DOKOL-365601 format. One record per residue (C-alpha): chain; residue in three letters; x, y, z. Coordinates in nm, 4 decimals. Layout:
A	ALA	X	Y	Z $
...
! end
This chain:
A	UNK	3.5864	-0.3731	-2.0557 $
A	UNK	3.8660	-0.6119	-1.9604 $
A	UNK	3.7826	-0.8887	-1.7084 $
A	UNK	3.9973	-0.7428	-1.4298 $
A	UNK	3.8480	-0.3959	-1.4669 $
A	UNK	3.4955	-0.5377	-1.4836 $
A	UNK	3.5592	-0.7537	-1.1772 $
A	UNK	3.6863	-0.4609	-0.9708 $
A	UNK	3.3919	-0.2438	-1.0761 $
A	UNK	3.1567	-0.5257	-0.9725 $
A	UNK	3.3190	-0.5332	-0.6288 $
A	UNK	3.2323	-0.1649	-0.5845 $
A	UNK	2.8936	-0.1372	-0.7533 $
A	UNK	2.6485	-0.3898	-0.6166 $
A	UNK	2.4152	-0.6119	-0.8248 $
A	UNK	2.1361	-0.3542	-0.7953 $
A	UNK	2.3625	-0.1006	-0.9672 $
A	UNK	2.4045	0.1070	-0.6511 $
A	UNK	2.6781	0.1618	-0.3934 $
A	UNK	2.7514	0.3020	-0.0495 $
A	UNK	3.1165	0.4008	-0.0126 $
A	UNK	3.2530	0.4932	0.3306 $
A	UNK	3.5296	0.7572	0.3147 $
A	UNK	3.7742	0.7826	0.6031 $
A	UNK	4.0518	0.9529	0.4056 $
A	UNK	3.9978	1.3018	0.5542 $
A	UNK	4.3144	1.2926	0.7629 $
A	UNK	4.5340	1.3220	0.4529 $
A	UNK	4.4716	1.6988	0.4564 $
A	UNK	4.2692	1.7659	0.7755 $
A	UNK	4.4754	1.5675	1.0260 $
A	UNK	4.2909	1.4005	1.3173 $
A	UNK	3.9393	1.5112	1.2221 $
A	UNK	3.6731	1.5083	1.4935 $
A	UNK	3.5489	1.1533	1.5521 $
A	UNK	3.8120	1.0198	1.3134 $
A	UNK	4.0983	1.0435	1.5608 $
A	UNK	4.1097	0.6626	1.5715 $
A	UNK	3.9932	0.5603	1.2247 $
A	UNK	3.9825	0.1873	1.2935 $
A	UNK	3.7436	0.2365	1.5848 $
A	UNK	3.5292	0.4752	1.3804 $
A	UNK	3.5051	0.2397	1.0834 $
A	UNK	3.4481	-0.0867	1.2722 $
A	UNK	3.0743	-0.0522	1.3488 $
A	UNK	3.0067	0.0945	1.0012 $
A	UNK	3.1900	-0.1656	0.7971 $
A	UNK	2.9031	-0.4200	0.7765 $
A	UNK	2.6839	-0.1560	0.6078 $
A	UNK	2.9502	-0.0210	0.3682 $
A	UNK	3.0067	-0.1506	0.0144 $
A	UNK	3.3628	-0.0138	-0.0035 $
A	UNK	3.6023	0.2033	0.1976 $
A	UNK	3.7841	0.5121	0.0637 $
A	UNK	4.1110	0.5332	0.2565 $
A	UNK	4.4809	0.6222	0.2387 $
A	UNK	4.7486	0.3550	0.2426 $
A	UNK	4.8733	0.4593	0.5867 $
A	UNK	4.5376	0.4170	0.7574 $
A	UNK	4.4637	0.1020	0.5572 $
A	UNK	4.7805	-0.0633	0.6833 $
A	UNK	4.7586	0.0629	1.0404 $
A	UNK	4.3877	0.0521	1.1200 $
A	UNK	4.2013	-0.1964	0.8975 $
A	UNK	4.2190	-0.5716	0.9566 $
A	UNK	4.2983	-0.7381	0.6215 $
A	UNK	4.0898	-1.0392	0.7265 $
A	UNK	3.7815	-0.8268	0.7988 $
A	UNK	3.7353	-0.5619	0.5370 $
A	UNK	3.5421	-0.4529	0.2303 $
A	UNK	3.6701	-0.3525	-0.1147 $
A	UNK	3.9205	-0.0691	-0.0919 $
A	UNK	3.9269	0.2543	-0.2917 $
A	UNK	4.2768	0.3835	-0.2297 $
A	UNK	4.3256	0.7596	-0.1979 $
A	UNK	4.6371	0.8327	-0.4072 $
A	UNK	4.6466	1.2140	-0.4242 $
A	UNK	4.7583	1.4626	-0.1603 $
A	UNK	5.0539	1.6707	-0.0532 $
A	UNK	4.8633	1.9716	0.0870 $
A	UNK	4.6926	2.0548	0.4173 $
A	UNK	4.4294	2.2808	0.5706 $
A	UNK	4.7036	2.5104	0.7057 $
A	UNK	4.8933	2.5315	0.3770 $
A	UNK	4.8642	2.7960	0.1096 $
A	UNK	4.6429	2.6133	-0.1410 $
A	UNK	4.4628	2.2792	-0.1073 $
A	UNK	4.4468	2.2517	-0.4856 $
A	UNK	4.8219	2.1988	-0.5246 $
A	UNK	4.7985	1.8194	-0.4911 $
A	UNK	5.0190	1.5580	-0.6488 $
A	UNK	5.0038	1.1800	-0.6797 $
A	UNK	5.1269	1.0366	-0.3498 $
A	UNK	5.0850	0.6627	-0.4047 $
A	UNK	5.1943	0.4509	-0.7004 $
A	UNK	4.9793	0.2076	-0.8934 $
A	UNK	5.2176	-0.0692	-0.7825 $
A	UNK	5.1349	0.0154	-0.4220 $
A	UNK	4.7646	-0.0052	-0.5053 $
A	UNK	4.8254	-0.3523	-0.6491 $
A	UNK	5.0234	-0.4590	-0.3402 $
A	UNK	4.7333	-0.3456	-0.1219 $
A	UNK	4.4810	-0.5308	-0.3411 $
A	UNK	4.2821	-0.2106	-0.4024 $
A	UNK	3.9637	-0.2369	-0.6041 $
A	UNK	4.0023	0.1217	-0.7270 $
A	UNK	4.2075	0.4360	-0.6767 $
A	UNK	4.0774	0.7857	-0.6066 $
A	UNK	4.2199	1.1266	-0.6939 $
A	UNK	4.0963	1.4844	-0.6528 $
A	UNK	4.0738	1.7352	-0.9372 $
A	UNK	4.0556	2.1112	-0.8839 $
A	UNK	3.8863	2.2673	-1.1853 $
A	UNK	3.8982	2.6466	-1.1996 $
A	UNK	4.1938	2.6830	-0.9616 $
A	UNK	4.5540	2.7865	-1.0260 $
A	UNK	4.6381	2.4144	-1.0244 $
A	UNK	4.3645	2.2991	-1.2610 $
A	UNK	4.6080	2.1826	-1.5301 $
A	UNK	4.8298	1.9904	-1.2892 $
A	UNK	4.5388	1.8114	-1.1239 $
A	UNK	4.3824	1.7152	-1.4572 $
A	UNK	4.7129	1.5866	-1.5903 $
A	UNK	4.7546	1.3878	-1.2672 $
A	UNK	4.4165	1.2295	-1.3361 $
A	UNK	4.5125	1.1499	-1.6946 $
A	UNK	4.8390	0.9858	-1.5907 $
A	UNK	4.6631	0.7841	-1.3219 $
A	UNK	4.3997	0.6664	-1.5705 $
A	UNK	4.6769	0.5505	-1.8065 $
A	UNK	4.8309	0.3445	-1.5259 $
A	UNK	4.4969	0.2190	-1.3984 $
A	UNK	4.3845	0.1039	-1.7418 $
A	UNK	4.7174	-0.0759	-1.7887 $
A	UNK	4.6552	-0.2848	-1.4764 $
A	UNK	4.2761	-0.3044	-1.4786 $
A	UNK	4.2224	-0.0695	-1.1822 $
A	UNK	3.9359	0.1823	-1.2091 $
A	UNK	3.9957	0.5463	-1.1186 $
A	UNK	3.7439	0.7482	-0.9175 $
A	UNK	3.7804	1.1223	-0.9777 $
A	UNK	3.6756	1.3513	-0.6918 $
A	UNK	3.5548	1.6970	-0.7949 $
A	UNK	3.7111	1.8872	-0.5075 $
A	UNK	3.6162	2.2441	-0.4218 $
A	UNK	3.8785	2.3041	-0.1514 $
A	UNK	3.7598	2.5670	0.0957 $
A	UNK	3.5269	2.7301	-0.1585 $
A	UNK	3.1973	2.5538	-0.0883 $
A	UNK	3.0013	2.8170	-0.2823 $
A	UNK	3.1268	2.6509	-0.6020 $
A	UNK	2.8799	2.3675	-0.5533 $
A	UNK	2.6283	2.4516	-0.8264 $
A	UNK	2.5099	2.2445	-1.1212 $
A	UNK	2.7002	2.4379	-1.3863 $
A	UNK	3.0369	2.4080	-1.2119 $
A	UNK	2.9922	2.0494	-1.0908 $
A	UNK	2.8605	1.9452	-1.4310 $
A	UNK	3.1729	2.0917	-1.5909 $
A	UNK	3.4046	1.9141	-1.3463 $
A	UNK	3.2267	1.5813	-1.3765 $
A	UNK	3.2232	1.5830	-1.7549 $
A	UNK	3.5924	1.6716	-1.7747 $
A	UNK	3.6766	1.3891	-1.5330 $
A	UNK	3.4802	1.1427	-1.7464 $
A	UNK	3.6381	1.2720	-2.0674 $
A	UNK	3.9845	1.2112	-1.9197 $
A	UNK	3.8958	0.8508	-1.8408 $
A	UNK	3.7640	0.8307	-1.4845 $
A	UNK	3.5439	0.5229	-1.4447 $
A	UNK	3.3457	0.6804	-1.1569 $
A	UNK	3.3007	1.0444	-1.0549 $
A	UNK	3.2425	1.1584	-0.6990 $
A	UNK	3.0764	1.4989	-0.6822 $
A	UNK	2.8452	1.7040	-0.4633 $
A	UNK	2.4690	1.7051	-0.4736 $
A	UNK	2.3265	2.0415	-0.5793 $
A	UNK	2.0056	2.1999	-0.7029 $
A	UNK	1.9519	2.0774	-1.0567 $
A	UNK	2.1605	1.7673	-0.9885 $
A	UNK	1.9975	1.5874	-1.2815 $
A	UNK	2.1930	1.8192	-1.5147 $
A	UNK	2.5200	1.7036	-1.3590 $
A	UNK	2.4293	1.3351	-1.4008 $
A	UNK	2.2915	1.3758	-1.7521 $
A	UNK	2.6130	1.5406	-1.8698 $
A	UNK	2.8412	1.2778	-1.7180 $
A	UNK	2.8724	0.9541	-1.9209 $
A	UNK	3.0123	0.7496	-1.6289 $
A	UNK	2.8507	0.6625	-1.2924 $
A	UNK	2.8196	0.9446	-1.0397 $
A	UNK	2.8347	0.9037	-0.6612 $
A	UNK	2.7427	1.1832	-0.4207 $
A	UNK	2.9823	1.3402	-0.1732 $
A	UNK	2.8574	1.4810	0.1545 $
A	UNK	3.0883	1.7629	0.2593 $
A	UNK	3.0756	1.9210	0.6080 $
A	UNK	2.8319	1.7760	0.8600 $
A	UNK	2.4719	1.9016	0.8457 $
A	UNK	2.3006	2.0224	1.1639 $
A	UNK	2.0376	1.7464	1.1497 $
A	UNK	1.9719	1.4140	0.9807 $
A	UNK	1.6677	1.4789	0.7630 $
A	UNK	1.8340	1.7248	0.5199 $
A	UNK	2.1061	1.4667	0.4528 $
A	UNK	1.8516	1.1948	0.3848 $
A	UNK	1.6538	1.4318	0.1611 $
A	UNK	1.9495	1.5196	-0.0603 $
A	UNK	2.0573	1.1555	-0.0801 $
A	UNK	1.7075	1.0545	-0.1889 $
A	UNK	1.6837	1.3405	-0.4384 $
A	UNK	2.0225	1.2571	-0.5882 $
A	UNK	1.9382	0.8897	-0.6227 $
A	UNK	1.6120	0.9773	-0.7940 $
A	UNK	1.8024	1.2033	-1.0325 $
A	UNK	2.0513	0.9412	-1.1439 $
A	UNK	2.3333	0.9019	-0.8919 $
A	UNK	2.4316	0.5390	-0.8336 $
A	UNK	2.5189	0.5915	-0.4686 $
A	UNK	2.6972	0.7913	-0.2038 $
A	UNK	3.0418	0.8544	-0.0604 $
A	UNK	2.9422	1.0147	0.2716 $
A	UNK	3.1768	1.0324	0.5683 $
A	UNK	3.1309	1.3193	0.8131 $
A	UNK	2.7520	1.3114	0.7886 $
A	UNK	2.7703	0.9516	0.9069 $
A	UNK	3.0583	0.9102	1.1515 $
A	UNK	3.0331	1.2579	1.3052 $
A	UNK	2.6685	1.1901	1.3845 $
A	UNK	2.5999	1.0975	1.7479 $
A	UNK	2.4402	0.7777	1.6159 $
A	UNK	2.6522	0.6719	1.3165 $
A	UNK	2.5135	0.3184	1.2816 $
A	UNK	2.1584	0.4485	1.2771 $
A	UNK	2.2612	0.7041	1.0140 $
A	UNK	2.4340	0.4597	0.7820 $
A	UNK	2.1402	0.2179	0.8074 $
A	UNK	1.9048	0.4991	0.7070 $
A	UNK	2.1219	0.6013	0.4114 $
A	UNK	2.1637	0.2404	0.3039 $
A	UNK	1.7852	0.2028	0.2932 $
A	UNK	1.7648	0.4881	0.0425 $
A	UNK	2.0546	0.3646	-0.1700 $
A	UNK	1.9708	-0.0062	-0.1801 $
A	UNK	1.6031	-0.0315	-0.0868 $
A	UNK	1.4627	0.2787	-0.2580 $
A	UNK	1.3325	0.4138	0.0741 $
A	UNK	1.1999	0.7684	0.0874 $
A	UNK	1.3708	1.0289	0.3046 $
A	UNK	1.0886	0.9972	0.5592 $
A	UNK	1.1104	0.6175	0.5658 $
A	UNK	1.4867	0.6447	0.6101 $
A	UNK	1.4435	0.8947	0.8931 $
A	UNK	1.2035	0.6543	1.0629 $
A	UNK	1.4763	0.3872	1.0411 $
A	UNK	1.7263	0.6312	1.1913 $
A	UNK	1.5009	0.7190	1.4858 $
A	UNK	1.4091	0.3558	1.5468 $
A	UNK	1.7726	0.2377	1.5569 $
A	UNK	1.8753	0.5396	1.7650 $
A	UNK	1.5955	0.4907	2.0182 $
A	UNK	1.6731	0.1213	2.0429 $
A	UNK	2.0332	0.2006	2.1286 $
A	UNK	1.9353	0.4688	2.3805 $
A	UNK	1.6891	0.2346	2.5524 $
A	UNK	1.9564	-0.0356	2.5709 $
A	UNK	2.2109	0.2022	2.7240 $
A	UNK	1.9570	0.3243	2.9832 $
A	UNK	1.8753	-0.0321	3.0889 $
A	UNK	2.2368	-0.1093	3.1753 $
! end
């Protein structure tokens, strides 16, 4: 691996081999998502506990202080929306030169395996990998499922992840599922877990994060299950304990409740 590529990967993946990425890129197809209406305000309290931020160039420029940030994974695919005909019909929206101008540590792109736009999205990934390798910028492939959440099983996600790795992605972001170890075992590059829509409570999130880490994921890329929580700092601290301190789900939940209760007690005393 070339020095520049190795250096950027080291910015993302911490010395313990693990990572906690904070995605705030949802607006590129969802618009002003709940609790992400003002992305800079949402990210601010979470930034100290994040290893990197997954974000579009527009929000990076408008909402993130260049003097107070973490490594950036730049979202470079898009062109569709929740109200459009097909979320899978994405293209590359941001050039590799723009990623260099913005000092990105990596770029991220979605692939849509099994859709009408499978070929286009996989060729987009291949072209982006060619450009990324030329300039020493790693590509994170995101195994998107669009609106079809029922696709999140080990056979499908294992297929997507392996294809992404075969086409040159340096990191693959995919969903946790039952039998997640099969997904990781079949993917020869590091796997980070996506979160998807917000869960109704905290413990199930912490349980799947712990299970995925035990089964070979190197970290997480969780957004809505953190910043849509009523206590986002407590939630990210709990997840960070699993990712970087090998905490159990119960230990992490104890951290969540402790930080939450501390905050509630402080607000009541004012």
